[in-house]
C-alpha positions as CSV (number, residue, x, y, z in Angstrom):
1,M,50.0,27.6,141.4
2,G,48.6,29.1,138.2
3,K,49.2,32.7,139.2
4,E,52.7,31.9,140.5
5,S,53.6,30.2,137.2
6,K,52.3,33.1,135.2
7,S,54.4,35.6,137.2
8,K,57.5,33.5,136.8
9,G,56.9,33.3,133.0
10,C,56.7,37.1,132.8
11,L,59.9,37.5,134.8
12,G,61.6,35.1,132.5
13,W,60.5,37.0,129.4
14,F,61.6,40.3,131.0
15,L,65.1,38.9,131.7
16,V,65.3,37.6,128.1
17,I,64.4,41.1,126.8
18,V,67.0,42.8,129.1
19,I,69.7,40.4,128.0
20,L,68.8,40.9,124.3
21,A,68.9,44.7,124.8
22,L,72.3,44.5,126.4
23,V,73.6,42.2,123.6
24,V,72.3,44.6,120.9
25,G,73.7,47.6,122.8
26,A,77.1,45.9,123.0
27,V,77.1,45.1,119.2
28,V,76.1,48.6,118.3
29,Y,78.8,50.1,120.6
30,T,81.4,47.7,119.1
31,I,80.4,48.7,115.6
32,K,80.5,52.4,116.5
33,R,83.9,52.0,118.0
34,K,85.2,50.3,114.9
35,M,83.7,53.0,112.7
36,D,85.3,55.7,114.9
37,H,88.6,53.8,114.8
38,S,88.4,53.5,111.0
39,D,87.8,57.2,110.9
40,D,91.0,57.7,112.9
41,D,92.8,55.6,110.3
42,K,91.3,57.5,107.4
43,A,93.5,60.1,105.9
44,A,92.3,63.7,105.8
45,P,91.7,65.0,102.2
46,V,94.7,66.4,100.4
47,P,94.5,70.2,100.2
48,G,94.3,71.7,96.7
49,P,95.7,75.0,95.5
50,P,95.9,77.8,98.1
51,G,92.5,78.3,99.6
52,A,91.0,80.9,101.8
53,I,93.4,83.5,103.3
54,E,93.7,83.8,107.1
55,K,94.0,87.5,107.4
56,K,95.8,87.5,110.7
57,Y,98.7,85.5,109.4
58,A,98.7,87.4,106.0
59,D,98.9,90.7,107.8
60,A,101.7,89.5,110.1
61,L,103.6,88.0,107.1
62,K,103.6,91.3,105.2
63,I,105.0,93.0,108.3
64,A,107.6,90.3,109.1
65,M,108.9,90.4,105.5
66,Q,109.9,94.1,105.8
67,F,112.5,93.4,108.5
68,F,114.8,92.2,105.8
69,D,114.7,95.7,104.2
70,V,115.4,97.2,107.6
71,Q,118.6,95.0,107.9
72,K,120.0,95.5,104.4
73,S,123.5,96.8,103.8
74,G,124.9,98.3,100.6
75,K,123.5,100.6,98.0
76,L,119.8,100.2,98.5
77,V,117.5,99.7,95.5
78,D,113.9,100.7,95.7
79,N,114.3,101.4,99.4
80,K,111.0,101.0,101.3
81,I,112.3,102.0,104.8
82,S,112.2,105.8,105.0
83,W,114.8,106.0,107.8
84,R,117.3,103.7,106.1
85,G,119.9,104.6,103.5
86,D,123.1,103.4,101.8
87,S,125.7,101.9,104.2
88,G,128.7,99.5,104.2
89,L,129.6,100.5,100.7
90,K,133.3,99.8,101.2
91,D,132.9,96.5,103.0
92,G,135.3,94.0,101.5
93,S,137.6,96.6,99.9
94,E,140.6,95.6,101.9
95,A,140.5,92.2,100.0
96,K,139.4,94.0,96.7
97,L,136.0,92.4,97.1
98,D,132.5,93.8,97.0
99,L,130.9,92.7,100.3
100,S,128.6,95.7,100.5
101,K,125.4,93.7,100.3
102,G,124.2,91.1,102.8
103,M,122.3,92.1,106.0
104,Y,123.3,93.2,109.4
105,D,123.0,90.5,112.1
106,A,120.8,92.1,114.7
107,G,120.7,95.6,116.3
108,D,124.4,96.1,115.5
109,H,126.3,96.5,112.2
110,M,128.1,93.1,112.1
111,K,127.8,90.7,109.2
112,F,128.2,87.3,110.7
113,G,128.4,84.7,107.9
114,F,127.3,81.7,109.9
115,P,123.8,82.9,111.0
116,L,123.4,84.9,107.8
117,A,123.8,81.8,105.7
118,F,121.3,80.0,107.9
119,T,118.9,83.0,107.2
120,A,119.3,82.3,103.5
121,T,118.8,78.5,103.8
122,V,115.6,78.9,105.9
123,L,114.2,81.6,103.7
124,S,114.9,79.4,100.6
125,W,113.2,76.5,102.3
126,A,110.1,78.6,103.1
127,I,109.9,79.8,99.5
128,L,110.3,76.3,98.1
129,E,107.6,74.9,100.3
130,Y,105.2,77.8,100.5
131,G,105.9,80.0,97.5
132,D,102.4,79.5,96.3
133,Q,101.0,80.7,99.6
134,M,103.4,83.7,99.7
135,E,102.2,84.5,96.1
136,A,98.6,84.4,97.2
137,V,99.3,87.5,99.5
138,N,101.9,89.1,97.2
139,Q,104.9,88.2,99.3
140,L,106.8,85.9,97.0
141,E,108.7,88.6,95.1
142,P,109.8,90.4,98.3
143,A,111.0,87.1,99.7
144,Q,113.0,86.3,96.6
145,E,114.5,89.8,96.4
146,S,115.6,89.6,100.1
147,L,117.1,86.1,99.5
148,K,119.0,87.3,96.5
149,W,120.4,90.3,98.5
150,I,122.0,87.7,100.8
151,T,123.2,85.2,98.1
152,D,124.8,88.0,96.1
153,Y,126.9,88.7,99.1
154,L,127.6,85.1,99.8
155,I,128.8,84.5,96.2
156,N,131.3,87.4,96.5
157,A,132.4,86.2,100.0
158,H,133.4,82.8,98.4
159,S,136.3,84.4,96.5
160,S,138.0,81.2,95.5
161,E,137.4,77.4,95.9
162,N,138.8,77.1,99.4
163,V,138.4,80.6,100.7
164,L,135.3,82.0,102.3
165,Y,135.0,85.4,104.0
166,I,132.8,84.8,107.1
167,Q,132.7,88.1,108.8
168,V,132.7,91.8,108.1
169,G,133.5,94.1,111.1
170,D,135.2,93.7,114.4
171,P,132.5,93.0,117.0
172,E,134.5,94.4,119.9
173,A,135.0,97.7,118.0
174,D,131.5,97.7,116.6
175,H,129.8,97.2,120.0
176,K,131.7,100.2,121.4
177,C,129.7,102.4,119.1
178,W,126.0,103.3,119.0
179,D,125.5,104.9,115.6
180,R,123.4,104.6,112.4
181,P,124.8,102.2,109.8
182,E,124.7,105.1,107.3
183,D,127.1,107.1,109.5
184,M,129.5,104.4,110.9
185,T,133.2,105.3,110.6
186,E,134.7,102.3,112.6
187,K,137.1,100.0,110.7
188,R,135.5,97.0,109.0
189,P,138.1,94.2,109.0
190,L,137.4,90.9,107.3
191,T,137.7,87.4,108.7
192,M,138.1,84.3,106.5
193,V,138.3,80.5,106.6
194,N,140.6,78.6,104.3
195,T,142.6,75.3,104.2
196,S,145.0,76.6,106.9
197,V,142.2,77.9,109.1
198,P,139.2,75.7,108.3
199,G,135.6,76.4,109.3
200,T,133.5,73.4,108.4
201,E,130.2,74.6,109.9
202,V,130.2,78.0,108.3
203,A,131.4,76.7,104.9
204,A,128.8,73.9,105.0
205,E,126.0,76.2,106.1
206,T,126.9,78.5,103.2
207,A,126.8,75.5,100.9
208,A,123.3,74.7,102.1
209,A,122.3,78.3,101.5
210,M,123.6,78.3,98.0
211,A,122.1,74.8,97.1
212,S,118.7,75.7,98.5
213,A,118.7,79.1,96.8
214,S,119.7,77.5,93.5
215,L,116.4,75.7,93.6
216,V,114.5,78.9,94.2
217,F,116.0,80.6,91.2
218,K,116.2,77.6,88.9
219,T,113.2,78.6,86.7
220,A,113.4,82.4,86.9
221,D,117.2,82.7,86.4
222,S,118.9,79.5,85.4
223,T,122.3,81.2,85.0
224,Y,122.2,82.6,88.5
225,S,120.9,79.2,89.8
226,S,123.9,77.4,88.1
227,T,126.3,79.8,89.7
228,L,124.9,79.2,93.1
229,L,125.0,75.5,92.7
230,K,128.7,75.6,91.5
231,H,129.6,77.5,94.7
232,A,127.6,75.2,96.8
233,K,129.4,72.1,95.5
234,Q,132.8,73.7,96.0
235,L,132.0,74.9,99.5
236,F,130.7,71.5,100.5
237,T,133.9,69.8,99.3
238,F,136.0,72.4,101.1
239,A,134.0,71.9,104.3
240,D,134.2,68.2,104.2
241,N,137.8,67.8,103.0
242,H,139.2,70.3,105.5
243,R,137.3,69.6,108.7
244,G,137.7,71.9,111.6
245,S,135.4,74.0,113.8
246,Y,135.5,77.7,112.9
247,S,134.9,78.7,116.5
248,E,137.9,76.7,117.7
249,N,140.1,77.9,114.9
250,I,139.0,81.5,115.2
251,P,138.3,81.8,119.0
252,E,137.1,85.4,118.8
253,V,133.9,84.4,116.9
254,A,132.9,82.0,119.8
255,T,131.7,85.0,121.9
256,Y,128.8,85.6,119.6
257,Y,128.1,82.6,117.5
258,N,130.0,79.6,119.0
259,S,129.4,76.4,117.2
260,T,128.8,73.2,119.2
261,G,129.9,71.0,116.3
262,Y,130.0,70.8,112.5
263,G,128.5,67.3,111.8
264,D,125.0,68.7,111.6
265,E,125.9,71.3,109.0
266,L,127.6,68.7,106.8
267,L,124.5,66.5,106.8
268,W,122.3,69.6,106.3
269,A,124.4,70.8,103.3
270,A,124.5,67.3,101.7
271,S,120.8,67.0,102.1
272,W,120.2,70.2,100.2
273,L,122.7,69.3,97.6
274,Y,120.9,66.0,97.0
275,H,117.6,67.9,96.5
276,A,119.3,70.4,94.2
277,T,121.2,67.8,92.1
278,G,119.7,64.4,92.5
279,D,123.2,63.1,92.8
280,K,123.0,59.9,94.9
281,S,126.5,60.4,96.4
282,Y,125.0,63.1,98.6
283,L,122.2,60.8,99.7
284,Q,124.8,58.1,100.5
285,Y,126.7,60.7,102.4
286,V,123.9,61.4,104.8
287,T,122.7,57.8,105.2
288,G,126.1,56.1,105.4
289,K,128.9,56.4,107.9
290,N,128.5,60.2,108.2
291,G,124.9,59.8,109.2
292,E,125.9,57.2,111.7
293,E,128.6,59.5,113.1
294,F,126.7,62.8,113.1
295,A,122.9,62.3,112.8
296,D,122.3,61.4,116.5
297,W,119.2,59.4,115.4
298,G,116.6,59.0,118.1
299,S,117.7,62.0,120.2
300,P,115.4,64.9,119.4
301,T,117.1,68.3,119.3
302,W,116.0,72.0,118.8
303,F,116.3,73.5,115.3
304,S,118.4,76.7,115.4
305,W,121.3,78.6,113.8
306,D,123.7,76.3,115.6
307,N,121.9,72.9,115.3
308,K,120.4,71.8,112.0
309,L,119.7,68.1,112.9
310,A,115.9,68.5,113.4
311,G,115.7,70.5,110.1
312,T,117.7,67.8,108.3
313,Q,115.4,65.1,109.7
314,V,112.3,66.9,108.4
315,L,113.9,67.7,105.1
316,L,115.0,64.2,104.4
317,S,111.6,62.8,105.6
318,R,110.2,64.3,102.4
319,L,111.9,61.6,100.5
320,S,110.1,58.8,102.2
321,F,106.8,60.6,102.4
322,F,106.8,61.3,98.6
323,G,108.3,58.1,97.4
324,A,111.7,59.1,96.2
325,K,113.4,56.2,94.3
326,G,114.9,53.7,96.8
327,A,113.6,55.6,99.8
328,S,111.5,52.7,101.2
329,Q,114.5,50.4,101.2
330,N,116.9,52.9,102.6
331,S,117.2,52.3,106.4
332,G,119.2,55.5,106.8
333,L,116.4,57.6,105.4
334,E,113.9,55.7,107.7
335,N,116.1,56.6,110.6
336,Y,115.8,60.3,109.7
337,R,112.0,60.0,109.4
338,K,111.7,58.2,112.7
339,S,113.9,60.9,114.3
340,A,111.7,63.6,112.8
341,E,108.7,61.8,114.3
342,D,110.4,61.9,117.7
343,V,110.9,65.7,117.3
344,M,107.1,66.1,116.5
345,C,106.1,63.9,119.4
346,G,108.2,66.1,121.7
347,L,106.3,69.2,120.5
348,L,102.7,68.0,120.8
349,P,101.5,69.0,124.2
350,K,99.4,65.9,124.8
351,S,102.0,63.4,123.6
352,P,103.4,60.9,126.1
353,S,106.9,62.3,125.2
354,A,105.9,66.0,125.2
355,T,108.7,68.3,126.3
356,S,108.3,70.1,129.6
357,S,110.3,73.0,128.2
358,R,107.2,75.3,128.0
359,T,105.8,78.4,129.7
360,D,102.5,78.2,131.6
361,G,101.0,79.8,128.5
362,G,102.1,77.0,126.2
363,L,105.1,78.6,124.5
364,I,108.1,76.3,123.9
365,W,110.8,77.9,126.0
366,V,114.4,76.7,125.9
367,S,116.7,79.7,126.4
368,E,116.7,83.1,128.1
369,W,118.6,84.6,125.1
370,N,116.5,85.0,122.0
371,A,113.8,82.8,123.6
372,L,111.5,83.0,120.5
373,Q,113.9,81.3,118.2
374,H,113.1,77.8,119.3
375,P,109.3,77.9,119.5
376,V,109.1,79.6,116.1
377,A,111.5,77.2,114.4
378,S,109.8,74.2,116.0
379,A,106.4,75.4,114.8
380,F,107.8,75.9,111.3
381,L,109.0,72.3,111.3
382,A,105.6,71.1,112.7
383,A,103.7,72.9,110.0
384,L,105.9,71.3,107.3
385,Y,105.5,67.8,108.8
386,S,101.8,68.3,109.0
387,D,101.6,69.2,105.3
388,Y,103.8,66.3,104.3
389,M,101.4,64.0,106.2
390,L,98.3,65.5,104.5
391,T,99.7,65.5,101.0
392,S,101.0,61.9,101.3
393,Q,97.7,60.7,102.9
394,T,99.4,59.7,106.1
395,P,96.6,59.7,108.6
396,K,98.4,59.3,111.9
397,L,101.6,60.0,113.8
398,K,102.3,57.5,116.6
399,C,103.8,58.8,119.8
400,G,104.1,55.8,122.2
401,D,100.5,54.5,122.8
402,A,98.9,57.7,121.5
403,S,98.3,58.8,117.9
404,F,97.9,62.2,116.4
405,K,96.6,63.7,113.2
406,P,98.2,66.3,110.9
407,S,95.7,68.8,112.3
408,D,97.2,68.3,115.8
409,L,100.6,69.4,114.4
410,R,99.1,72.4,112.7
411,K,97.2,73.3,115.9
412,F,100.5,73.3,117.7
413,A,102.1,75.5,115.0
414,K,99.3,78.0,115.2
415,S,99.5,78.1,119.0
416,Q,103.1,79.2,118.8
417,A,102.4,81.8,116.1
418,D,99.4,83.1,118.0
419,Y,101.5,83.5,121.2
420,V,104.0,85.6,119.3
421,L,101.2,87.7,117.8
422,G,99.6,88.5,121.1
423,S,97.7,85.5,122.5
424,N,99.9,85.5,125.7
425,P,99.5,86.7,129.3
426,L,101.0,90.1,128.4
427,K,98.5,90.6,125.5
428,M,101.4,91.9,123.5
429,S,102.8,91.1,120.1
430,F,106.5,90.3,119.9
431,L,106.4,91.1,116.2
432,V,107.2,94.8,115.9
433,G,104.5,96.7,114.0
434,Y,101.9,94.0,114.4
435,G,98.8,94.7,116.5
436,D,98.1,97.6,118.9
437,K,100.7,96.7,121.5
438,Y,104.3,95.7,120.6
439,P,107.8,96.6,122.0
440,Q,108.7,100.3,121.7
441,Y,112.3,100.2,122.9
442,V,113.8,97.6,120.5
443,H,117.5,97.2,120.9
444,H,118.4,98.4,117.4
445,R,120.7,101.3,116.6
446,G,119.1,102.4,113.4
447,A,115.6,102.4,114.9
448,S,116.7,104.2,118.0
449,I,118.4,107.2,116.4
450,P,116.5,109.9,114.5
451,A,117.3,109.7,110.7
452,D,118.2,113.4,110.6
453,S,120.6,113.1,113.6
454,T,124.4,113.6,113.0
455,T,125.7,111.1,115.5
456,G,129.2,109.8,115.9
457,C,130.4,106.5,117.3
458,K,130.4,107.5,121.0
459,D,127.9,110.4,121.3
460,G,125.2,108.1,119.9
461,F,124.9,106.3,123.2
462,K,122.5,109.1,124.4
463,W,120.0,107.4,122.1
464,L,120.6,104.0,123.7
465,D,119.9,105.5,127.1
466,S,117.0,107.7,126.1
467,T,113.8,107.1,127.9
468,K,111.7,108.0,124.8
469,P,110.4,105.2,122.5
470,N,112.4,104.5,119.3
471,P,111.8,107.3,116.8
472,N,111.8,104.7,114.0
473,V,109.8,101.5,113.9
474,A,112.0,98.4,113.2
475,I,109.0,97.0,111.2
476,G,108.8,93.2,111.2
477,A,111.5,92.7,113.9
478,L,110.9,89.6,116.0
479,V,112.4,90.5,119.4
480,G,114.1,88.0,121.7
481,G,110.9,87.3,123.6
482,P,109.7,86.6,127.1
483,F,111.3,85.0,130.2
484,L,110.1,81.6,131.4
485,N,107.7,83.4,133.8
486,E,106.2,85.2,130.8
487,T,107.5,88.7,131.6
488,Y,109.1,91.1,129.2
489,I,111.1,94.2,130.1
490,D,110.7,96.7,127.2
491,S,114.0,98.4,127.6
492,R,116.6,99.3,124.9
493,N,119.4,98.2,127.2
494,N,117.8,94.7,127.6
495,S,119.5,93.1,124.6
496,M,118.6,89.6,126.0
497,Q,114.9,90.2,125.3
498,A,114.6,93.3,123.2
499,E,117.1,92.6,120.4
500,P,115.9,91.2,117.1
501,T,117.9,89.0,114.7
502,T,117.8,88.6,111.0
503,Y,117.7,84.8,111.2
504,N,114.6,85.1,113.5
505,G,113.1,87.0,110.6
506,A,113.6,84.0,108.3
507,I,111.9,81.5,110.7
508,I,108.9,83.7,111.4
509,V,108.5,84.3,107.7
510,G,108.6,80.5,107.2
511,L,106.0,79.9,109.9
512,L,103.6,82.6,108.9
513,S,103.8,81.6,105.2
514,S,102.8,78.1,106.2
515,L,99.7,79.4,108.0
516,V,98.5,82.0,105.6
517,T,96.3,79.4,103.9
518,T,96.4,75.7,103.0
519,S,97.7,74.0,99.9
520,S,99.2,70.6,99.1
521,A,102.9,70.2,99.7
522,V,105.3,70.4,96.8
523,K,106.3,66.7,96.2
524,S,109.7,67.7,94.5
525,F,111.7,70.9,94.5
526,T,113.0,70.2,90.9
């Protein structure tokens, strides 16, 4: 009996020790979980002034910035592209206007006002958000100069309060030629919108370009800034008071840049005018009945030359992130921020609402034509939103039951940039001039024809059909990009994949500027 009692006592103590160990373990685990959870809730530190430079993105930015010089029309000043010269010097002369400046749209010699104005708006936005980071790698001045080359043109194109010239050249005639811009002889007719033939989306986009650019030049050239703002206000009033789609009223433009609606441009322009002026009527415009009619809150869209809703949502979310007066009580502004969050949740690959519109290699892929526009524009918005979160000490973004940090958005933005720069199945850079392997047969007239060639309209097609690589490098051109199966046909005749656009230049400059280094976001543009 004594031995049996002793063994039972030992067993009892053993059980007590085991139970105590389990209890202590559970307590430790719970505390650790809470600590980990509190770390998740803890905001990352706010970045200071621009920090260490990421050489890969700095090198790519310096290359991308040069494509604006490749695309310039007019009498070139301090020309840095050896194979380019003066061109389009008589553009606008039939209306006694100087429309010689501006930039050609793509590989052709057209000046399409709608995407060109979008180029200026996005480039302005990039400078306003990341000018300090551009400055850190000596790219701020080139960006400002390229922007002014476009806005000089836009000012002249807005010849009176309710008249805006939106196109130089006849695309049908232009596309029947393959010649250098310096040698072109085809007629350059003008297309305009006015009160009889309204074009709300192009007038509003031009207003957005002027308003955003007015902020860029506000300190350096206050007179020029005031001129831009005056034009922006007039154009917005014209766009809003005389509503009508430019591609319905001028059907021939629909072949190239058909608009799917003008509501997004009105909201986009009013948002920029609010940032430029502080006039609350513009804020009321976007949060009141026009917001209810056009904002499409809760339905994420792709940011592009045609659809500005996602850009507007991110731009207006600044106001709630950085505590603009009355922002917290403004339900309309909260709708924009929530919609911006929906856009971000769609981009993050591990989000419950992640879009399935991706290649196997992880690239956002929406369209065969100009496939890289959407991933690059989306990544630019993600980088912006990440920086807003960091600077405002917002630790998490909720996507359904999951939550994500600002670093997750930045990781996504980098993944898209890295794909463009060569981290893809083809191991090829889609940014011409960057890396060891990039497209050699870019669909671009000036790049494809030797600079010393005397080529007319028709006989230049031998250079389009040539089997030799382009004699001139269209430095900084972002080509259309890969198919969904991640193939790319490097052929000059393959305009779907091999043609670069000037507005793609603006979004890649914006994205690369955001990644060059890190710094805190600007809390106000004024």
